[in-house]
C-alpha positions as CSV (number, residue, x, y, z in Angstrom):
1,M,-110.7,48.4,-36.1
2,K,-107.8,50.5,-37.5
3,T,-105.1,49.0,-39.0
4,I,-101.5,50.9,-39.1
5,T,-98.9,49.3,-41.6
6,S,-95.9,51.9,-41.5
7,R,-93.1,52.1,-38.2
8,D,-93.1,55.7,-38.6
9,N,-96.9,55.8,-37.4
10,A,-97.1,58.4,-34.5
11,F,-99.1,56.1,-32.4
12,Y,-96.8,53.3,-33.4
13,K,-93.8,55.2,-32.3
14,E,-94.9,56.0,-29.0
15,L,-96.1,52.5,-28.1
16,K,-92.6,50.9,-29.1
17,H,-91.4,53.5,-26.6
18,L,-93.7,52.6,-23.7
19,A,-92.8,48.9,-24.6
20,G,-89.2,49.5,-24.6
21,S,-89.2,51.6,-21.1
22,T,-90.4,50.8,-17.9
23,Q,-89.3,54.7,-16.8
24,A,-91.3,55.8,-20.0
25,L,-94.6,53.7,-18.8
26,R,-94.2,55.2,-15.2
27,K,-93.9,58.8,-16.4
28,A,-97.1,58.2,-18.6
29,G,-98.8,56.5,-15.8
30,K,-99.6,53.9,-18.7
31,S,-99.2,50.0,-18.2
32,L,-98.9,47.2,-20.9
33,L,-100.9,44.1,-20.4
34,D,-99.1,41.2,-22.8
35,G,-101.4,38.3,-23.5
36,V,-104.7,36.9,-23.6
37,H,-104.8,35.9,-19.9
38,L,-104.0,39.6,-18.5
39,C,-106.3,41.1,-21.2
40,Q,-109.1,38.7,-20.5
41,T,-108.6,39.3,-16.9
42,Y,-108.4,43.0,-16.7
43,L,-111.9,43.1,-19.0
44,D,-113.3,40.8,-16.5
45,L,-112.0,42.4,-13.2
46,I,-111.3,46.3,-13.9
47,G,-113.0,47.0,-17.4
48,Q,-111.9,48.5,-20.9
49,P,-108.5,49.4,-21.5
50,L,-107.3,52.9,-23.3
51,H,-106.2,50.7,-26.4
52,C,-106.3,47.2,-27.4
53,V,-103.4,46.2,-30.2
54,V,-103.4,43.1,-31.7
55,S,-101.2,41.4,-34.6
56,D,-102.8,40.3,-38.0
57,G,-101.9,36.7,-37.0
58,A,-103.1,36.7,-33.6
59,L,-107.0,37.5,-35.3
60,G,-107.2,33.8,-36.5
61,N,-107.1,32.8,-32.6
62,P,-110.6,32.9,-31.2
63,E,-109.9,33.7,-27.5
64,V,-108.3,36.9,-29.2
65,V,-111.2,37.5,-31.6
66,A,-113.7,37.5,-28.5
67,I,-111.4,39.6,-26.3
68,V,-111.2,42.3,-29.1
69,G,-114.9,41.8,-30.0
70,R,-115.6,43.1,-26.5
71,V,-113.5,45.9,-26.9
72,E,-115.3,47.1,-30.1
73,A,-118.6,46.4,-28.7
74,A,-117.8,48.9,-26.1
75,Q,-116.6,51.2,-29.0
76,N,-113.2,51.5,-27.9
77,H,-109.9,51.7,-29.6
78,V,-108.5,48.5,-31.5
79,T,-105.4,48.7,-33.8
80,A,-104.2,45.9,-35.6
81,L,-100.4,45.6,-36.9
82,P,-98.3,43.2,-39.0
83,D,-96.8,40.4,-37.3
84,A,-93.6,42.0,-38.1
85,L,-94.2,45.4,-36.4
86,F,-96.2,43.8,-33.4
87,G,-93.1,41.6,-32.3
88,A,-90.9,45.0,-31.3
89,L,-93.5,45.5,-28.7
90,S,-93.9,42.4,-26.7
91,Q,-91.3,40.9,-24.6
92,V,-92.7,37.3,-24.6
93,E,-91.1,35.0,-26.9
94,H,-93.9,32.7,-28.9
95,G,-96.5,34.3,-27.2
96,V,-100.2,35.8,-28.6
97,H,-100.1,39.2,-29.9
98,L,-102.3,41.2,-28.2
99,L,-101.8,43.8,-25.8
100,F,-103.9,46.3,-23.7
101,L,-102.6,49.8,-22.8
102,V,-104.3,50.9,-19.6
103,E,-104.2,53.6,-17.3
104,T,-101.8,52.4,-14.1
105,P,-103.8,52.9,-10.9
106,R,-102.3,55.7,-8.8
107,P,-103.8,55.5,-5.0
108,A,-103.2,58.8,-3.2
109,S,-101.7,57.9,-0.5
110,A,-101.0,54.6,1.7
111,P,-103.8,53.8,4.7
112,A,-102.8,52.8,7.9
113,L,-102.2,48.7,8.5
114,T,-105.5,47.8,9.8
115,T,-105.8,44.5,8.0
116,S,-103.6,41.2,6.3
117,A,-101.0,43.1,4.1
118,V,-97.9,42.7,2.6
119,L,-94.9,45.0,2.7
120,L,-92.0,44.7,0.2
121,D,-88.7,46.1,1.4
122,G,-86.1,45.9,-1.5
123,V,-87.4,43.1,-3.4
124,Q,-85.6,43.7,-6.6
125,D,-86.3,40.6,-9.0
126,P,-89.3,41.3,-11.2
127,G,-90.0,37.6,-11.3
128,N,-90.0,37.3,-7.7
129,A,-92.3,40.5,-7.0
130,G,-94.8,39.1,-9.4
131,S,-94.9,36.0,-7.8
132,I,-95.3,37.7,-4.3
133,L,-98.3,39.5,-5.4
134,R,-99.7,36.4,-7.0
135,S,-99.4,34.4,-3.8
136,A,-100.9,37.2,-1.8
137,G,-103.8,37.6,-4.1
138,A,-104.5,33.9,-3.9
139,A,-104.4,33.7,-0.2
140,G,-106.8,36.6,0.4
141,I,-104.6,39.5,1.2
142,R,-105.4,42.6,-0.8
143,Q,-103.0,45.4,0.5
144,V,-99.2,45.6,-1.0
145,Y,-96.9,48.2,0.1
146,C,-93.5,48.9,-1.7
147,S,-90.5,50.2,-0.6
148,P,-88.8,52.9,-3.1
149,G,-86.0,50.4,-3.5
150,T,-88.5,47.2,-5.0
151,A,-89.0,46.7,-8.6
152,S,-91.4,48.7,-10.6
153,I,-94.5,46.8,-9.5
154,W,-96.4,47.8,-12.9
155,S,-93.7,46.7,-15.4
156,P,-94.5,44.0,-18.1
157,K,-92.5,41.7,-16.5
158,V,-93.9,41.9,-12.6
159,L,-97.5,42.1,-14.4
160,R,-96.6,39.0,-16.6
161,A,-95.3,37.1,-13.3
162,A,-98.4,38.2,-11.2
163,M,-101.0,36.5,-13.6
164,G,-103.6,39.0,-13.2
165,A,-103.2,39.3,-9.2
166,H,-102.7,43.4,-9.4
167,F,-105.9,43.9,-10.5
168,V,-107.3,42.1,-7.3
169,L,-104.8,44.0,-4.8
170,E,-104.5,47.5,-3.4
171,I,-100.8,48.3,-4.7
172,F,-99.2,51.3,-3.1
173,E,-95.4,52.3,-4.6
174,H,-93.0,54.4,-2.7
175,A,-94.4,53.9,0.7
176,D,-92.7,54.8,3.8
177,L,-92.5,51.4,5.1
178,P,-90.6,52.5,9.1
179,A,-93.6,54.7,9.2
180,L,-96.4,52.3,8.1
181,V,-94.7,49.6,11.0
182,R,-94.6,52.2,13.8
183,A,-98.3,52.9,13.6
184,A,-99.7,49.6,12.6
185,A,-102.9,48.3,14.1
186,V,-101.6,44.5,13.3
187,P,-99.3,42.6,13.9
188,V,-96.3,42.9,11.8
189,L,-94.2,39.9,11.2
190,A,-90.6,40.4,9.7
191,T,-89.3,37.0,7.8
192,S,-85.5,36.4,8.6
193,G,-83.6,33.2,8.4
194,Y,-82.1,33.9,11.5
195,A,-85.1,34.5,13.9
196,A,-85.8,32.1,16.8
197,D,-89.3,31.8,15.8
198,R,-90.9,29.2,13.5
199,L,-93.8,30.4,11.5
200,Y,-95.7,27.1,12.4
201,D,-95.4,28.2,16.2
202,V,-97.1,31.7,15.4
203,D,-100.7,32.4,15.6
204,L,-102.0,33.8,12.1
205,A,-105.7,33.5,13.1
206,G,-105.9,37.0,13.0
207,P,-104.8,39.8,10.4
208,V,-100.9,40.2,10.3
209,A,-98.9,42.5,8.1
210,W,-95.7,40.6,6.3
211,I,-92.4,42.2,5.5
212,L,-90.3,40.5,3.0
213,G,-86.8,41.9,2.1
214,H,-83.9,42.3,-0.4
215,E,-83.1,38.6,-2.2
216,G,-79.5,38.8,-0.7
217,Q,-80.0,41.3,2.0
218,G,-83.0,40.4,3.7
219,V,-85.4,42.9,5.8
220,S,-83.7,45.7,6.8
221,D,-82.3,46.0,10.2
222,E,-84.6,49.3,10.8
223,L,-87.9,47.0,9.8
224,L,-86.4,44.2,11.6
225,A,-86.3,46.3,14.7
226,L,-89.6,47.7,14.6
227,A,-91.6,44.4,13.6
228,T,-93.7,42.9,16.1
229,R,-91.8,39.3,15.8
230,R,-89.3,37.7,13.5
231,V,-90.2,34.4,12.2
232,A,-88.4,31.8,9.9
233,V,-89.5,29.2,7.4
234,P,-88.1,25.6,9.2
235,H,-86.7,23.6,6.3
236,A,-84.6,20.8,6.1
237,G,-81.6,20.1,4.0
238,Q,-78.2,21.7,3.5
239,V,-79.9,24.7,1.4
240,E,-79.1,27.9,3.2
241,S,-82.7,29.4,2.7
242,L,-85.9,29.9,0.7
243,N,-86.1,32.4,-2.2
244,V,-88.3,35.1,-0.9
245,A,-91.0,34.6,-3.3
246,A,-91.4,30.7,-1.9
247,C,-91.2,32.2,1.4
248,A,-93.8,34.6,0.9
249,A,-95.9,31.7,-0.3
250,V,-95.6,29.4,2.5
251,C,-96.4,32.5,4.9
252,F,-99.3,33.5,3.6
253,F,-100.7,29.9,3.2
254,E,-99.8,29.2,6.7
255,Q,-101.9,32.1,7.5
256,L,-104.5,30.9,5.7
257,R,-104.9,27.7,6.6
258,Q,-105.1,28.7,10.3
259,Q,-107.7,31.2,9.3
260,Q,-109.5,28.3,7.8
261,S,-109.3,25.7,10.1
262,P,-112.0,24.7,12.6
263,P,-111.5,26.1,16.0
264,R,-110.6,23.7,18.6
């Protein structure tokens, strides 16, 4: 384990630059995983990070010690920082001071829609995007396609909201959603509060691709026109509509319910 105590250290300055800019992370092809859960999940599902960074204070936490021990056992980089220096790297208030610096997966190209998938059409809130990924992973969906207007899917905020779901998904950013829908080999369902078809009346026993749209504008007119079907999640009361992440969870788990129900 290496210890850094100076703010002028070159590696620390690089970390601070990356931690303060999603654009810098994207340009470097790196992601920062913040906290015990994300780091533990990465170790279990993906493997070793490029670098493990921990605060002196966090080394009193048994979970942190176990994670650091696994990285050191693999003879990978571990750096300890004073708590004051580490605080400038983390966006988590009152969090456990542990970070992994990892390579961001960059799939070469987006494959055709041949299995259940999620298409994010301009979902801009990082919390919503991360929650959708988390629900998709929990419901057994494995592919996610993001339009150019969607939140940066590997940003720290999306990573935290997804709680490790990134590591069980294939994620394709800057995807040409209209082209994917036109060539889809599975039904494509666009969610819309104005659709005539109710979610619970749709046959979801087989694979489908879900289109989820911008928080205010919804799914674009082009994708609504291309979709196999438009569906609405029925709701009672005077609330105008569901949050897009809540809508996604209802859709994904209705699909899972139908797939797991015994045949009639």
